[in-house]
C-alpha positions in Angstrom: 69.9 77.6 92.6 71.5 79.7 89.9 74.1 78.1 87.8 76.1 79.6 84.8 75.6 78.2 81.4 78.8 78.4 80.3 82.4 78.5 81.4 83.9 82.2 82.3 86.7 82.3 79.6 90.4 83.4 80.9 89.9 86.5 79.2 86.7 87.8 80.8 88.0 86.1 84.4 91.3 87.9 84.1 89.2 91.4 83.4 87.4 91.1 86.6 90.5 90.4 88.4 92.9 93.1 87.1 92.3 95.5 89.9 93.4 92.9 92.5 97.0 94.1 92.5 99.0 95.9 95.5 99.7 99.3 95.5 103.2 100.5 97.1 102.7 103.7 99.7 103.2 106.8 98.4 106.2 108.5 99.6 107.5 112.0 99.8 110.5 114.0 101.2 110.4 115.6 104.6 111.1 119.2 104.3 113.0 119.3 107.7 115.3 116.3 107.6 114.7 115.0 103.5 114.1 111.4 104.8 111.2 109.5 103.3 107.6 109.7 104.8 104.0 109.4 104.1 101.9 112.5 103.3 99.8 114.5 105.5 101.6 112.4 108.8 104.1 113.7 111.0 107.8 112.2 110.0 108.7 109.4 112.0 112.6 110.4 111.7 112.2 114.3 112.7 108.7 114.5 114.4 108.0 117.7 112.3 104.8 118.2 110.7 103.8 121.4 108.6 107.3 122.9 109.6 106.6 122.6 113.2 108.0 119.8 115.7 104.6 117.6 116.9 106.3 115.3 118.6 109.7 115.0 120.4 111.7 112.1 118.7 114.6 110.8 120.6 118.0 110.4 118.4 119.2 106.8 117.7 123.0 106.3 118.8 
């Protein structure tokens, strides 16, 4: 079985882990209702996509 010859240094270990981070979702402004939404998706607030109403959204009271 393979066994490392030397201890991995903190610097080398941390370089390997430099990509283990969380990314925030990208948000853009909806052209209809001006609320944030995920790009290339139907707006959950107004139901519009590409200047057309795709789904009917009930208004919250």
